[in-house]
N, C-alpha and C positions, 0 to 999 in steps of 0.2 A: 848898565845894569839889565837892560832888556837882552843885550847880546850874550851876557854871562848865562841868564835864565834858559835861553833857547839852547846854548851849548850843552849845558847840563841835561837837558830835556832830551836832546840827541844822544848824549852818551848812554842816558838810561834805555833808550830806543836800540841803540846798537849792542849794549850789554845783554838787554833781554833776548835779542836774536842770536846772540853767541851761546847764551846757557840753554836756549830752547831748542833741542835737537829733534825737530818733527821729521825732518827729511834725512836719509842716508845719501841719496843720490836721486836728485830732482830730474836730471835727464832722461831717466828711464820712463818718465811720464810725459815726455814731449812728444810730439807728432813724428819728428824727424829721427827718433830713436829706433834703430833695427835690432829687434830681439834675435838671440840665437835660434830661438824655437817658436814657429808661428803656429799658433794654436788654431783648430778648427778650420784649417784650409788645406788639409792633405790632398783632398780629391783635386782641388784646383791647381795645386801646384804640380800634382802628377801630370794633369792634362797638359798645363803649360810646357812641362820638360818633355812630354812624349812629341808635341807639336814642334818644339824648338830643337830637339835631339839632333836631327840630320846635320845641323851646322858643324857638328863635332866631327863629320867625315867631309866636310868642305861642300856641302849641298845646300843650295838655297832653300828656306822653308817656305811654307805657306804664309801669308800675311795673316796675322791674328789680331782679334779685338776683345778686349776685355772690358765688361761693364757691369755697373752696379752702383747702388748708392754710395754716398760719401762715407768712408770708414768701415768699408766691407773687406778691407786687405788686399786690395788689387795692386797696389804699388809696392806693399811689403812683399807679396807674392813673386811679382815679376823681378823684383831686385834680388830675391833669394837665389831664384833660377839663374838669373844673369850672373851673379857671383859664382855659383856652381859650376856654370858652363865656361866661365873665363878660367877657372882653376884647372879644369880638364884641358882646355884648349892649348894651354902652356907645354902640355906635354907632346903636341904634335907641331913639328916644324915645317910640314909640307906647305901651309897655307896660314894666313894671318886671319884672325877673327876680332872684330870690333863690335861691341855691343854698346852704343850710346845712348843715355837717358836724358830726355829733356822734358822740363814740366812748361807746357805752353801757357800755362795761366800767370806765369812769373810777370811782374811788370816790366815793360820795355822788350819783352819777348813776343807776346801774344798780339801786339797792335797791328803788324803787317807781316806779309810772306816774306818781305826782305829781311826784317829782324830774326824771324824764325832761322831762315836759311844762315844768316850771319853767325847765329849762336851755334848753329850745327857746325858750320866751318871751324869756327873758335874751338870747338869740342874735339874736332878732327886734327887740329895742330894747325891750321890755316889761319888767314886773317883778312878781313875786309873792314873798310871803314862802317861806321853805324848808319850813315846816311851818304846819299850821294851818286851811288852807282844805278844804272837801270836795273830792275829785278832780273832781267833777262841775264845780264852780266854776271850777277850773283849766282844763278842757277848754273851758267858754264863755269864758274870757278868752283862749286860745289862739286860738278860731275868731274872736272879735271882732277881735283883733289882726292875723291875717292877711287878713281879709275887709273891713279899714279902707279899702283902696284896690285899684284894678285892678292885679293883679300875678300873676306865676306863680311859685310856690314848689316847689322841689325838695328835699326832706329826704333827707341821706344819713345812715343810722344804720349805723354800723360796729359789729362785735362784736355784733349784735343779738340772736344766740342766747344771750349772756350774760345780757342784760336778761331775755329771755322764761324762762329758767330760773328767774330769781328773783322774777318776777312771774307773768303768764300771757300766753297768746297772744290773749286778749281785747284786750289793749292795741293789737296789730297789727290787729286787726279793726275797732276803732274809727277808727284812722289811715286804713285803706282805705276806710272808708264815709264820710268826712268830707266829700268833694266834694258830696254830697246836701245838705250844710247850708251851703255856701259860695254866695255870690250874685255877688260880684266877682272872686274868685280862684279859680285851679285849683290842686290840690295833687298832686305826684307823689311817690313814694317810691323810694329807692334803698337795699336792705338788703344788708349785708356779713356773711358768716359763715365762721368757720373750720371749721364743722362740717358735713361734706358731707351728714349724714343729717338735718339740722335740719329741712329742708322737710317731709320724711316724717312728722314728728311733729306737724306743725300740723294744726289743724282743717281739713277739705278746703274749707270756704268761704273761708278766710283764704289757704290755698294758692293758689286759683284767682284771687283777686283780688290778692294781693301780688306772686306771682311770674309776672306776664304774660310777661316776658322774663327769661332766665336765661344767664349766662356763666360758665362753669367755668375756673378758673385751674389749669392743671396745674402740679405741682412742676416746679421747674428741675432739669435735669441737672448733672452735675459739671462739664462743659464750660462750660455757660452760667453756673454760679456762679463759675467762674474768671474768665470774662470782666467780670463785674459786680465781682468783687474788684479786679482788675486796675485797671479803669476809676476805681475808688475810691482805690486804693492810691496809684497814681501821683499824686494830689492830696493824699492824707492824709498820706503819710510824706515825709521828707527823702530826697534821691536816694541810691540804692543802700544803704538801710538793712535792706531786707527780702532775707533770704537765699533763694538759689534753693531752689525746691521748697516753700517756705513756702505760698505760695498755693494751690498744688495740693493740699497736704495739708489746708487749711483747707476747700477745695471738696469734697474726698473725705468728710470729717467731716460737712459739712452735707448733702451728697447722701444720706449713710446716713440723715439724720434728716428724710426726706421732702421733700428738695430746698428746705430753708428758708434764704433768702438772708440773712435777718435775723439768723439764728443765725450764719452764717458771717462777717458783718460784726462782729457781737459778738465772736466768737472772734478775730478779726484784731486788733480794738482792744484787747481785754484782754491779747492777746500783746504789742503795743507796750507796753502800761503795764508788764506784768511785766518786759519788757526794760529799760524804764527804770529801774525799781527795782533791777534787777540791776547797773545801770551798764554795761549792754552797748552795744556800738556798732552792733549789728545785732538784728534780730528773727530768732531762730534757730527751728529746727524743734522744740527742747525746749521753747520759750516756748509753741507751740501745744498741746503735749500737756498743759502745765500749766494753760493757759487752759481747755481742754476739761474738765479735772478739776473747776477751779473752777466753771464753768458748770452742770456736772452737779451738784455740791454745793449750790450756790445753789438751783437749780431745784427740786432734791428738799426743801430746807428751806422754801422758798417755799410748795411745794404742801402741806407738813404744816402749815404756820402758817395757811393759809387754808382748810383742809378743815374741815367742821363737826365738832361734839364727837364724834359717834358714829364718824368715821372716825379721830380721834385715840384714842379708847378702845380700838378694835380693834387699832391699831398699838402701843399702850402694852403690851396684852395680848400681843402677839407679841414685843415687845422684852423684857418681863419673862420670858417663858417662854425666851427664848433666852440671858438671863442666868443662869437656875436649872436648865436642864437641858441636859446634854451630848447626850441622844438625839434623835431626830428630833421634831420639832412637827408635829402633825396638826390639821385644821381643828376637830375636837371639843376638843381642848385649848384652842386658842384661844377658842372660844365660851364654854367654861365659865369661864374667868378673865375673858373680857369681860364675862359677866354679874355676876360678883363686883364688878369694877370700876364698873360701872353703879350698883350698890347703893350702894357708898361715895360714888359721886358725885351721887346722887339723880338718875339719868338714867333715861329710858325704855330698856328693853331691845328691841332688834330681834329679828325672827325669825332663826333659823340661816340660812335661804336668803338673807336680806338681808346677813347677815355675810359668807356665802360670796362674794356679788357684790362686796363691799368689799374682800375678800380678793383677788379677781380684778383689781380695778381697780389694787392696789397692785402687783400682778405686772405689769400692763402698763406702770405708771410705773418699772418697774425698782427698786423699794424692795425687794422680796422675790422669790425664786424659788419657783415652785409646781410640784411634780413629783407627777404622777399615779401611784400605785402600785396594782397589781392585786392584790387579796387572793383570787383565785379565785372561789369561791362566796360567799365573804364581801363580794364587792362590791369597790369601788374606794376608795382613801383618797388624800387630797391632803397630801403633805409638804411644810412650809414652811420655808424657810431665808430669813435676812435677806440682801440682796444690796448692802447699803452698807457702808462702811468703819465701824471701831469710832468713829472721830472723829466721823463724822456721826450715827451711832447716838446717841452722847453728846449731841451738838447737839440731835437731834430729840427725845430724852427731855426734856431741859431746856424746849424749847419747848411740848411737851405737859404737862409738869408745871405750867408757868406758866399756860398757858391754862386748865387745868382746876382752877387755884387749889389744887393740893397743896402742902402746907408742905414 
């Protein structure tokens, strides 16, 4: 009987989705969708094209660096220019042009220099085992592969800052020096970073050779994001299903988040999915609020999941103190409990200063609120409060306990 009930309930759910046509083509709101027209980035696209245009006559171009916050159109713009260059280069048979794109943040790519090179070799038609060779042997394989014929190679390394954080900037130095080892091929690099201060932290020799040309992508403002959303929403949703004010609200949320168009598109797509689940005929303003809450929750839990063990131990100390104490929590309390948790977990104990830096990072991520309290001659203390809901705290604690193998 129970089985029959659940079957009929599932039938109702599936039928309601069949009848309720909110989306026309949801793919248009996905981050990996490439629109035919890229709005509000004409200036940057023209700059990229001007710098890379010499490849069409067989000349090596300057290395180029694109940087700006997440969702400011860097990847879309470089991919657009890449496709246009490849279309034109087919008309010229004097030399071969290869423009290869690699996202360095992909799992199993950014871990080591070896893996990035292995992935590039794969893209260029070669093959190396995923592990097992000395890194130098993989470099030699890469050089032999690209230097096997007369060609021009442009490597686009997206989210390069993520890879350098995990390995070292020596990897970039080796790539920028590679032309001296090539006889038939010329190699140019395009680096893309979400971190605007990334270049400042590089070795000065690497910075001068890598970023011969730089283009900054400014954040979109609320009106520009509205344009982008409207342009996509017209194709993504069925007619008249988006309530008036939804796109403006979506754009306002994203403009607050440093003009991140990708976030705005995610917000609109998730709001559409929530409207579908509600059986609503329209995407309403309330669906935007619900979608925003869901994205915030998912983002925080994703950060907690991927942070190193030391970050998780500091956060666990804050959570446990919040559960056991009604009075304010201070940095010293957190450090004392953190030390105990490290001993239980057989982990290295970081200095109090480093733990203070981690606490500051949690504050920036919106996981906690830190308030500096003056104690007169006694100096200043930092009061800590969790800034996430009880439900997220519970999920966060489960993630940490699981990650640290607590029973």
